[in-house]
N, C-alpha and C positions, 0 to 999 in steps of 0.2 A: 283615706285611701293610700296605699303604699304601692309605689311602682315596683313591678316585678324586675328583679335585677338578675343579670346574666353573669354567673360566676365561672362559666366555662372558660378555661384558659385558651389563649390563641395558639400557644405552643406548649407541648408537654416535654419537660426536661427530665431525662433519666441518666444516672451515672452507671455505666456498665464497663465490662471488660472489653478492651479494644486492642487490636494488634498494631502497635506502634514500634518502629525500629529505633534502637538506641545507638547513636554514633558516638563512641568513646574516643575523644581526641587524644592521641598520644604524642604526636609531633605536629606543631602548629604551622604546617606548610600548606597554605590555601590551595596552591596549584596542584600539589600531589594529592590532597584530599579530594579535590574535585575530579581529578583524573581517575582515582580509584573508584569513586562513586559512579562516574560515567561508565566505567567498565562493568560494574555490577548491573546497571540498568540495561546495558547492551546485551549482556549475557542472559539476563532473565527479566525481560521487560514486563511480563505478566505479573511478576512479584514486586519489582522495585520501581517501575515507572510511575511517577507521581505518588510514591509512597510517603506516608507521614513519618517524619524523622525527628527524634529528640536529640539535641546536641548536648553532649556531656563533656565539660571542660575539667572534670575532676581528676583526670590523669595528668594534668599539667602542673608545674610548680608555681606558675603565676597565671592569674586571670588575664586573658587578652584584653587589649584596649578596644574601645568601641569601633573605630574604623576597621580594625582587623577582623573583629567579630562580624561586622556588617558585610565585609568582603567575603567572608566564609559563607554566610547565609546566602548571598547573591550567587556565589559560585556553585553551591549545592543545588540551588534552584535551576541554574543553567545546565547542571549535570543531569537533571531530570527528576529530582526528589523535592519534597516540600517540607522544609524545616518548620515545625509547629510549636516548639517549646525548647526551653533549656532544662537540663536536669539540675535539681537543687543541690547546692553545695555550700556556699559561703555567702556572707553579706555582699561581697563584691560581685558574685554571680547574680544575686538578687537585683543589685543596682544595674548590672549589665542587661538583665532581662527587661527592665523598664526602658532603658535606652533603645533597645532593639524592638520594643513593642511585642515581645513574646512572653507567654506565661511560663511559670515554673512547674515542673512535675517532680515530685519527691521520690517516688518509689524506685526509679532506676538508680538514683544515687545511693539509696539505702542498701541495695543489693551489694554494691561494691564495698561499702563501709563494713557490712557484716562479714564479707569474705576476706577483705584485705587488711582490716585494722589489727594491729598487734595488741595483745593484752597489756594493760598498764602495769608497770613494775610496782610492787607493793612498797610502801614507805618503810624504811628501816625501823626496828623497834627501839624504844628508848632504853636507857641502861637499867631502869627499874622495872621495865616491862619484860615479863618472861615470854620468850618466843614459843608459841604453841607447837606441838608436834604436828607435822603435816599429816592429813588424813590420806589413806591409801586411795589411789585412783581406782574408780570402778572398772571392772573387766569390760572388754568390748561387748561381750554378750549381754551384760547387764545394761549397758548404754543402749544397745539396739532394742532390747526388750522394753525399756522405758520409752523410747521413741515410738515404738509400735503401739504401746498402750495408750499414748496420748494422741495418736493420729486418728483421723476420721476414716470410716469405711470407704472403700473405693466407689467411684461413681460408675454406673453401668448405663451405657447408651445402647438401647436395643434397636432403635430405628436407624435407617441410613442417615448420614449427615450429608445434606445436599449442598450444591453450589451456593455460596453466599452465606451459609450457616456457620456458626461457631459454637463449639461445645468446650467449656472450661471446667476442669476439676480442680478447685482451690484446695490446697493443702492435702491432697490425696492423689491416688492413682486413678486413671481413667481406662475403662474397658469398653471397647466398641464392638458390638456383636454383628455389625453389618458393614457396609461399604462407606468409606469417606470419599465423597465425590470430588471431581476436579473443581477447584475454586472454593472448596470447603476447608475449614480449619478446626483441628482438635488440639487443645492445650491442657496441660496438667502440671501441677507443682511437683508431682511424683512421676511415675513411669506411665507409659501408654501401651495398651495391648489392643491390637486391631485384628479381629478374626475374619474380616473380609478384605477387600482390596483397598489400599491406600493410594488414592489418586490426587488428593489435595495436599494440605500441609499438616504436619504433626510437630508440635513443640513441647518437649518434656523438660522437667526441671525448670519451669518457667520463672521461678523465684531464685534461681541460682544453685539448685541442688544438682551437683555434678555426678552423683551416683545413679541418677535416673537413666532409664533405658526406654527404647521404643522397640516393640515387637509387632510385626504384621505378617499376615499369611500371603499376601500378594502385593508386591512392591512396585508402585508406579508413581512415587511421590513427586510433587512439585517442589517441596522443600521439607527437610527434616532438621530439627535443632535440639540440642541438649544444652541447657544452661546458657543459651545465647550463642553457642558455637553451631554453625549451620552449614548445610550443603544444599544447593539447588539441583534441579534435574540435570542441568548441563554438566555438573561436576560428578555425577553418579555413574559408575561403570555400567556399560550396557548389559553385561552378563548377569547383573543382579535384577534386572527388570523382570517382573512377573514372578519372582522367587519369594519364598518366605525368608525374611531377614530379621536381624537385630541391629540396633544402632546404639552406640555407647561412646563415652569419652575415655580416652587413654592418654594421659599426660597432656591434656589440653587439646588433643587432636580428635576430631570426630571420626569414628570408625563405623563401617557398614560391612556386614558379613552375612552370607547366606547361612540359614539354619539347616541342620541335617534333617533330611526327610524322615 
């Protein structure tokens, strides 16, 4: 006789797309960082209060020591957010994460590396080696055609996106044919087109694509973002509410403008 065994797991683990804010540290001033974060939480508590935050030290020339990093984590918690991880960068960052008891997340760091790294200079040719003639650069139209050919078709969301739901279009555009409700979130690595009301959050260019745009027919957004640059409802001019708008980046500044009827 063999005893019947129960293989049903007590907990089901799934890896999914989650909205986690990335705090890129540019000046290691614990007091100022905490004050800035406290201001964000006060201006938009529904979005930032107890929000999960990844701390990214990749913008600093030196990795902070353990006491300073711990002080920053504690200060951010006091300001109202919850640091949950460090963004992966170097072996020193990895060691720091162990000391802090925080995990490493790699994808945030990779975005900055792709956007900011300068190409390596080629090694000079030896005297006996003939330098090859440089190939002509492809025309911009050819580059765009190649990019479009390799991209996936856009994702179409026909049903309303309700509070607490998230729709994510990886490596493509997202088109929503209905309303994005308050507390809902739509994300795309490309652009986002919303043919109903936008009452929740819309984040385009999620992997750092700065040419992405957001279009919607009726604008009441809690938050809009392009490639990490965002504005919350408190920062949006009142005359744009309820209007058809487009959102885009211009020189690193997020722009919102009403569309012509």
